[in-house]
BALOBA-1460 file (C-alpha; in Angstrom, 3 decimals):
// residues 264
<rec num="1" residu="m" x="17.303" y="85.917" z="0.605"/>
<rec num="2" residu="p" x="20.277" y="86.684" z="-1.455"/>
<rec num="3" residu="n" x="22.591" y="87.542" z="1.332"/>
<rec num="4" residu="k" x="23.108" y="84.369" z="3.662"/>
<rec num="5" residu="p" x="25.759" y="82.804" z="1.254"/>
<rec num="6" residu="v" x="28.022" y="85.440" z="1.728"/>
<rec num="7" residu="k" x="27.622" y="85.665" z="5.067"/>
<rec num="8" residu="t" x="28.447" y="82.305" z="5.543"/>
<rec num="9" residu="a" x="31.437" y="82.635" z="3.011"/>
<rec num="10" residu="a" x="32.803" y="85.192" z="5.225"/>
<rec num="11" residu="k" x="32.699" y="83.108" z="8.260"/>
<rec num="12" residu="a" x="34.093" y="80.247" z="6.498"/>
<rec num="13" residu="t" x="36.823" y="82.813" z="5.670"/>
<rec num="14" residu="v" x="37.405" y="83.712" z="9.156"/>
<rec num="15" residu="s" x="37.537" y="80.472" z="10.798"/>
<rec num="16" residu="k" x="40.162" y="79.634" z="8.512"/>
<rec num="17" residu="p" x="43.120" y="82.152" z="9.931"/>
<rec num="18" residu="a" x="42.351" y="80.586" z="13.422"/>
<rec num="19" residu="a" x="42.495" y="77.281" z="12.560"/>
<rec num="20" residu="a" x="45.929" y="78.377" z="11.197"/>
<rec num="21" residu="k" x="46.735" y="79.882" z="14.735"/>
<rec num="22" residu="t" x="46.097" y="76.819" z="16.422"/>
<rec num="23" residu="a" x="47.877" y="75.052" z="14.370"/>
<rec num="24" residu="a" x="51.073" y="77.686" z="14.267"/>
<rec num="25" residu="a" x="50.561" y="77.094" z="18.410"/>
<rec num="26" residu="k" x="51.173" y="73.491" z="18.516"/>
<rec num="27" residu="p" x="54.616" y="72.943" z="18.524"/>
<rec num="28" residu="a" x="56.115" y="70.828" z="15.867"/>
<rec num="29" residu="p" x="57.332" y="67.127" z="16.924"/>
<rec num="30" residu="k" x="60.817" y="67.336" z="17.621"/>
<rec num="31" residu="a" x="62.910" y="65.491" z="14.654"/>
<rec num="32" residu="p" x="64.610" y="62.464" z="16.235"/>
<rec num="33" residu="v" x="68.124" y="62.923" z="17.018"/>
<rec num="34" residu="a" x="70.870" y="61.100" z="15.443"/>
<rec num="35" residu="a" x="72.925" y="59.226" z="18.094"/>
<rec num="36" residu="a" x="76.751" y="60.684" z="17.707"/>
<rec num="37" residu="p" x="78.702" y="58.443" z="15.683"/>
<rec num="38" residu="a" x="80.928" y="56.041" z="18.458"/>
<rec num="39" residu="k" x="84.462" y="57.103" z="18.577"/>
<rec num="40" residu="a" x="87.042" y="54.815" z="17.201"/>
<rec num="41" residu="p" x="89.068" y="53.320" z="19.835"/>
<rec num="42" residu="v" x="92.474" y="54.631" z="20.286"/>
<rec num="43" residu="a" x="95.561" y="53.252" z="19.718"/>
<rec num="44" residu="a" x="97.219" y="52.548" z="23.020"/>
<rec num="45" residu="k" x="100.607" y="54.673" z="23.354"/>
<rec num="46" residu="p" x="103.574" y="52.272" z="23.734"/>
<rec num="47" residu="a" x="104.633" y="52.617" z="27.485"/>
<rec num="48" residu="v" x="108.242" y="55.220" z="27.311"/>
<rec num="49" residu="k" x="111.218" y="53.073" z="28.518"/>
<rec num="50" residu="p" x="112.783" y="55.573" z="31.626"/>
<rec num="51" residu="a" x="116.244" y="57.174" z="30.608"/>
<rec num="52" residu="a" x="119.096" y="54.943" z="31.435"/>
<rec num="53" residu="a" x="121.397" y="56.348" z="34.561"/>
<rec num="54" residu="p" x="124.313" y="57.880" z="33.255"/>
<rec num="55" residu="k" x="127.239" y="55.368" z="34.662"/>
<rec num="56" residu="v" x="129.197" y="56.502" z="37.473"/>
<rec num="57" residu="e" x="132.700" y="55.541" z="37.125"/>
<rec num="58" residu="e" x="133.591" y="53.804" z="40.536"/>
<rec num="59" residu="k" x="137.089" y="55.685" z="41.828"/>
<rec num="60" residu="k" x="139.644" y="52.589" z="42.136"/>
<rec num="61" residu="v" x="140.280" y="52.041" z="46.077"/>
<rec num="62" residu="v" x="144.427" y="52.180" z="45.916"/>
<rec num="63" residu="t" x="145.969" y="51.191" z="49.350"/>
<rec num="64" residu="q" x="149.402" y="50.654" z="48.182"/>
<rec num="65" residu="r" x="152.060" y="52.895" z="45.801"/>
<rec num="66" residu="q" x="155.773" y="53.083" z="45.428"/>
<rec num="67" residu="g" x="156.126" y="50.782" z="48.494"/>
<rec num="68" residu="f" x="154.047" y="53.105" z="50.867"/>
<rec num="69" residu="k" x="150.489" y="51.922" z="52.211"/>
<rec num="70" residu="a" x="147.503" y="54.475" z="53.238"/>
<rec num="71" residu="n" x="147.609" y="54.569" z="56.477"/>
<rec num="72" residu="e" x="151.311" y="54.370" z="57.349"/>
<rec num="73" residu="f" x="153.279" y="56.816" z="59.146"/>
<rec num="74" residu="v" x="156.286" y="58.053" z="56.902"/>
<rec num="75" residu="v" x="159.039" y="60.784" z="57.220"/>
<rec num="76" residu="y" x="158.990" y="64.023" z="54.521"/>
<rec num="77" residu="p" x="162.399" y="65.570" z="55.118"/>
<rec num="78" residu="a" x="160.847" y="69.164" z="54.475"/>
<rec num="79" residu="h" x="158.307" y="68.693" z="57.039"/>
<rec num="80" residu="g" x="158.805" y="65.563" z="59.639"/>
<rec num="81" residu="v" x="156.872" y="62.823" z="60.264"/>
<rec num="82" residu="g" x="153.468" y="62.531" z="58.454"/>
<rec num="83" residu="q" x="150.817" y="59.719" z="57.996"/>
<rec num="84" residu="i" x="148.963" y="58.786" z="54.607"/>
<rec num="85" residu="l" x="145.835" y="59.139" z="54.607"/>
<rec num="86" residu="a" x="144.898" y="57.825" z="51.321"/>
<rec num="87" residu="i" x="146.260" y="56.901" z="47.620"/>
<rec num="88" residu="e" x="143.402" y="59.567" z="45.134"/>
<rec num="89" residu="e" x="143.520" y="60.393" z="41.494"/>
<rec num="90" residu="q" x="143.043" y="63.432" z="40.378"/>
<rec num="91" residu="e" x="142.967" y="65.351" z="37.035"/>
<rec num="92" residu="i" x="145.065" y="68.256" z="36.941"/>
<rec num="93" residu="a" x="145.480" y="70.254" z="33.570"/>
<rec num="94" residu="g" x="143.959" y="67.037" z="31.493"/>
<rec num="95" residu="a" x="146.301" y="64.782" z="33.006"/>
<rec num="96" residu="k" x="145.463" y="61.909" z="35.938"/>
<rec num="97" residu="l" x="147.832" y="61.802" z="38.242"/>
<rec num="98" residu="e" x="148.196" y="59.665" z="41.580"/>
<rec num="99" residu="l" x="148.653" y="61.468" z="44.713"/>
<rec num="100" residu="f" x="149.825" y="60.273" z="48.408"/>
<rec num="101" residu="v" x="147.490" y="62.624" z="51.170"/>
<rec num="102" residu="i" x="149.719" y="63.016" z="53.771"/>
<rec num="103" residu="n" x="148.649" y="64.762" z="57.239"/>
<rec num="104" residu="f" x="150.913" y="66.341" z="59.553"/>
<rec num="105" residu="i" x="148.850" y="66.188" z="62.488"/>
<rec num="106" residu="k" x="151.026" y="68.501" z="64.647"/>
<rec num="107" residu="d" x="151.220" y="71.363" z="61.795"/>
<rec num="108" residu="k" x="147.610" y="70.946" z="61.155"/>
<rec num="109" residu="m" x="148.489" y="70.544" z="57.529"/>
<rec num="110" residu="t" x="147.838" y="68.023" z="54.664"/>
<rec num="111" residu="l" x="150.084" y="67.624" z="51.585"/>
<rec num="112" residu="r" x="149.757" y="65.892" z="48.309"/>
<rec num="113" residu="v" x="152.006" y="64.593" z="47.242"/>
<rec num="114" residu="p" x="152.508" y="62.677" z="43.312"/>
<rec num="115" residu="t" x="153.403" y="58.940" z="43.776"/>
<rec num="116" residu="a" x="156.240" y="59.572" z="41.094"/>
<rec num="117" residu="k" x="157.668" y="62.047" z="42.825"/>
<rec num="118" residu="v" x="158.494" y="60.337" z="45.877"/>
<rec num="119" residu="a" x="161.939" y="59.342" z="45.743"/>
<rec num="120" residu="n" x="163.023" y="62.871" z="44.208"/>
<rec num="121" residu="v" x="161.351" y="64.663" z="47.421"/>
<rec num="122" residu="g" x="163.347" y="62.250" z="49.752"/>
<rec num="123" residu="m" x="160.027" y="60.499" z="51.436"/>
<rec num="124" residu="r" x="161.220" y="57.502" z="53.565"/>
<rec num="125" residu="k" x="159.589" y="54.810" z="55.983"/>
<rec num="126" residu="l" x="160.130" y="55.050" z="59.362"/>
<rec num="127" residu="s" x="163.172" y="54.476" z="60.732"/>
<rec num="128" residu="e" x="163.970" y="51.069" z="62.056"/>
<rec num="129" residu="p" x="164.857" y="50.386" z="65.596"/>
<rec num="130" residu="a" x="168.228" y="49.849" z="65.204"/>
<rec num="131" residu="l" x="168.684" y="53.207" z="63.789"/>
<rec num="132" residu="v" x="166.999" y="55.143" z="66.171"/>
<rec num="133" residu="k" x="169.177" y="53.850" z="68.618"/>
<rec num="134" residu="k" x="172.153" y="54.775" z="66.995"/>
<rec num="135" residu="a" x="170.466" y="58.169" z="66.482"/>
<rec num="136" residu="l" x="170.152" y="58.056" z="70.840"/>
<rec num="137" residu="e" x="174.047" y="57.115" z="71.092"/>
<rec num="138" residu="t" x="174.690" y="60.024" z="68.996"/>
<rec num="139" residu="l" x="173.554" y="62.039" z="71.472"/>
<rec num="140" residu="k" x="175.778" y="60.967" z="74.036"/>
<rec num="141" residu="g" x="179.053" y="62.122" z="71.623"/>
<rec num="142" residu="r" x="181.086" y="65.088" z="72.322"/>
<rec num="143" residu="a" x="179.635" y="68.506" z="70.510"/>
<rec num="144" residu="r" x="181.617" y="68.938" z="67.478"/>
<rec num="145" residu="v" x="181.042" y="72.410" z="65.993"/>
<rec num="146" residu="k" x="183.513" y="73.934" z="63.669"/>
<rec num="147" residu="r" x="185.475" y="77.074" z="64.043"/>
<rec num="148" residu="t" x="183.489" y="79.145" z="61.173"/>
<rec num="149" residu="m" x="181.472" y="81.920" z="61.385"/>
<rec num="150" residu="w" x="177.601" y="81.080" z="62.461"/>
<rec num="151" residu="s" x="175.814" y="82.071" z="59.209"/>
<rec num="152" residu="r" x="177.859" y="79.105" z="58.054"/>
<rec num="153" residu="r" x="176.840" y="76.525" z="60.558"/>
<rec num="154" residu="a" x="173.471" y="77.846" z="60.417"/>
<rec num="155" residu="q" x="172.942" y="76.671" z="56.971"/>
<rec num="156" residu="e" x="174.888" y="73.073" z="57.476"/>
<rec num="157" residu="y" x="172.885" y="72.613" z="60.503"/>
<rec num="158" residu="e" x="169.363" y="73.879" z="58.228"/>
<rec num="159" residu="a" x="170.191" y="71.326" z="55.665"/>
<rec num="160" residu="k" x="170.986" y="68.464" z="58.303"/>
<rec num="161" residu="i" x="167.999" y="69.100" z="59.520"/>
<rec num="162" residu="n" x="165.876" y="69.236" z="56.321"/>
<rec num="163" residu="s" x="167.805" y="65.438" z="55.109"/>
<rec num="164" residu="g" x="165.518" y="63.808" z="56.490"/>
<rec num="165" residu="d" x="168.266" y="61.493" z="57.971"/>
<rec num="166" residu="i" x="167.823" y="60.833" z="61.594"/>
<rec num="167" residu="v" x="171.751" y="61.005" z="62.491"/>
<rec num="168" residu="a" x="172.080" y="63.744" z="61.095"/>
<rec num="169" residu="i" x="169.380" y="65.313" z="62.760"/>
<rec num="170" residu="a" x="170.660" y="64.137" z="66.569"/>
<rec num="171" residu="e" x="173.852" y="65.577" z="65.704"/>
<rec num="172" residu="v" x="172.173" y="68.972" z="65.370"/>
<rec num="173" residu="v" x="170.778" y="68.090" z="68.589"/>
<rec num="174" residu="r" x="173.471" y="67.328" z="70.136"/>
<rec num="175" residu="d" x="176.183" y="70.104" z="69.068"/>
<rec num="176" residu="l" x="173.143" y="72.915" z="69.901"/>
<rec num="177" residu="y" x="172.179" y="71.788" z="72.943"/>
<rec num="178" residu="r" x="173.092" y="73.941" z="76.159"/>
<rec num="179" residu="s" x="172.720" y="72.348" z="79.774"/>
<rec num="180" residu="e" x="171.667" y="74.701" z="82.844"/>
<rec num="181" residu="s" x="175.380" y="75.505" z="83.683"/>
<rec num="182" residu="q" x="176.217" y="76.833" z="80.091"/>
<rec num="183" residu="p" x="175.822" y="80.289" z="78.586"/>
<rec num="184" residu="e" x="172.460" y="80.355" z="76.816"/>
<rec num="185" residu="q" x="171.798" y="80.097" z="73.038"/>
<rec num="186" residu="s" x="171.423" y="82.924" z="70.802"/>
<rec num="187" residu="y" x="167.853" y="83.315" z="69.280"/>
<rec num="188" residu="s" x="168.785" y="81.207" z="66.342"/>
<rec num="189" residu="e" x="170.460" y="78.802" z="67.618"/>
<rec num="190" residu="r" x="167.665" y="78.265" z="69.945"/>
<rec num="191" residu="q" x="165.027" y="77.955" z="67.004"/>
<rec num="192" residu="l" x="167.448" y="75.555" z="65.229"/>
<rec num="193" residu="y" x="167.862" y="73.526" z="68.081"/>
<rec num="194" residu="e" x="163.767" y="73.207" z="68.635"/>
<rec num="195" residu="a" x="163.623" y="71.939" z="65.189"/>
<rec num="196" residu="a" x="166.005" y="69.647" z="64.978"/>
<rec num="197" residu="l" x="164.128" y="68.152" z="68.291"/>
<rec num="198" residu="d" x="160.852" y="68.149" z="67.125"/>
<rec num="199" residu="r" x="161.755" y="65.972" z="64.279"/>
<rec num="200" residu="l" x="163.971" y="63.985" z="66.285"/>
<rec num="201" residu="s" x="161.249" y="63.509" z="68.993"/>
<rec num="202" residu="r" x="158.175" y="62.808" z="66.922"/>
<rec num="203" residu="e" x="160.302" y="60.059" z="64.859"/>
<rec num="204" residu="i" x="161.489" y="58.172" z="67.842"/>
<rec num="205" residu="a" x="158.212" y="58.765" z="69.386"/>
<rec num="206" residu="v" x="155.695" y="57.087" z="66.752"/>
<rec num="207" residu="v" x="158.846" y="54.214" z="66.354"/>
<rec num="208" residu="q" x="158.523" y="53.123" z="69.781"/>
<rec num="209" residu="h" x="154.949" y="53.876" z="70.015"/>
<rec num="210" residu="s" x="155.300" y="56.610" z="73.174"/>
<rec num="211" residu="t" x="154.024" y="59.889" z="73.420"/>
<rec num="212" residu="e" x="156.384" y="62.810" z="72.280"/>
<rec num="213" residu="t" x="156.925" y="63.961" z="75.831"/>
<rec num="214" residu="e" x="158.529" y="60.972" z="76.813"/>
<rec num="215" residu="a" x="160.577" y="60.752" z="73.724"/>
<rec num="216" residu="i" x="161.825" y="64.023" z="74.323"/>
<rec num="217" residu="k" x="162.976" y="62.843" z="78.109"/>
<rec num="218" residu="e" x="164.886" y="59.972" z="76.508"/>
<rec num="219" residu="i" x="166.322" y="62.525" z="74.597"/>
<rec num="220" residu="e" x="167.393" y="64.734" z="77.411"/>
<rec num="221" residu="a" x="168.274" y="62.207" z="79.193"/>
<rec num="222" residu="q" x="170.955" y="60.822" z="76.714"/>
<rec num="223" residu="l" x="172.599" y="64.480" z="76.281"/>
<rec num="224" residu="a" x="172.960" y="64.756" z="79.955"/>
<rec num="225" residu="k" x="175.449" y="61.691" z="79.778"/>
<rec num="226" residu="s" x="177.423" y="63.751" z="77.154"/>
<rec num="227" residu="p" x="180.732" y="65.040" z="77.986"/>
<rec num="228" residu="r" x="180.839" y="68.870" z="79.492"/>
<rec num="229" residu="r" x="182.388" y="71.180" z="77.252"/>
<rec num="230" residu="t" x="184.784" y="72.764" z="78.862"/>
<rec num="231" residu="n" x="185.918" y="75.933" z="76.572"/>
<rec num="232" residu="a" x="183.093" y="78.293" z="77.714"/>
<rec num="233" residu="k" x="184.616" y="80.797" z="75.675"/>
<rec num="234" residu="a" x="185.111" y="78.651" z="72.103"/>
<rec num="235" residu="e" x="182.306" y="80.845" z="70.341"/>
<rec num="236" residu="a" x="183.793" y="83.801" z="71.138"/>
<rec num="237" residu="t" x="185.659" y="83.211" z="67.675"/>
<rec num="238" residu="e" x="181.884" y="83.140" z="66.012"/>
<rec num="239" residu="g" x="182.594" y="86.474" z="64.373"/>
<rec num="240" residu="e" x="186.216" y="85.721" z="63.395"/>
<rec num="241" residu="g" x="186.040" y="85.280" z="59.601"/>
<rec num="242" residu="d" x="189.908" y="85.480" z="58.544"/>
<rec num="243" residu="a" x="191.395" y="83.257" z="56.008"/>
<rec num="244" residu="d" x="193.168" y="81.506" z="58.834"/>
<rec num="245" residu="n" x="189.803" y="80.148" z="60.205"/>
<rec num="246" residu="e" x="188.128" y="79.568" z="56.842"/>
<rec num="247" residu="s" x="191.232" y="77.254" z="55.515"/>
<rec num="248" residu="d" x="190.767" y="75.353" z="59.104"/>
<rec num="249" residu="a" x="187.312" y="74.754" z="58.435"/>
<rec num="250" residu="d" x="187.903" y="73.586" z="54.994"/>
<rec num="251" residu="d" x="190.192" y="70.955" z="56.239"/>
<rec num="252" residu="t" x="187.833" y="69.684" z="58.573"/>
<rec num="253" residu="d" x="184.846" y="69.046" z="56.500"/>
<rec num="254" residu="g" x="185.497" y="65.585" z="55.690"/>
<rec num="255" residu="d" x="187.235" y="65.082" z="59.203"/>
<rec num="256" residu="d" x="184.970" y="64.441" z="62.492"/>
<rec num="257" residu="s" x="188.402" y="64.299" z="64.227"/>
<rec num="258" residu="t" x="189.212" y="67.672" z="63.925"/>
<rec num="259" residu="v" x="186.695" y="69.753" z="66.075"/>
<rec num="260" residu="a" x="186.679" y="72.360" z="68.309"/>
<rec num="261" residu="d" x="184.456" y="72.062" z="71.450"/>
<rec num="262" residu="e" x="181.205" y="74.806" z="71.523"/>
<rec num="263" residu="a" x="180.083" y="76.943" z="74.243"/>
<rec num="264" residu="a" x="178.961" y="80.426" z="74.575"/>
């Protein structure tokens, strides 16, 4: 039986691939996974300090300068009576200035005046009661009007109004006042009279702690006591500009005793 050994060998040969297939079918055992290395501890970051807030310079609250205080009533010659709201500091063109903030309620106006310039502009405190009384007494005097051209007198009246002098303003009121029995004023006369009356009444009202209406009534009561002007045609010389009249007027500039009654 010569073929048996060969057949047996063949079977053995055939069975080997099957064993290999079986071995291949089995999954290879997984290699042990190496544990991940532990992370090194992260060093804590130092806490960041918050930036310091910029320092805000506190403004100095100034309450008094040049003898004037905040909330005080004052007289500013060009505008009359006003109230100091505050004394503040401002930077203008790189320079720091202290300013009076003055409010004129009736005119609805606010004015800023450098504290160093108050003397130059003529700003002053309210008149003392004794000076107010003198101004009221002035109203009872006789009107003193120079016999010169109206344009020249108008300039003089305006200068008195803007002087801030309460007695000088009272003189303008006295000289331009017209009673009901006297001829009416011209438009320019009326404008100057009302401007002077407004300045005078506002200061008197603040000094006496009264209203402007009450102050005007007091002023008119004093004017009613003044001597009546009898020469109704005195103003007829208003248009005269001859040398004689101008010379007479110049002579009487400093002498209140040489005057002419005003009428028309």
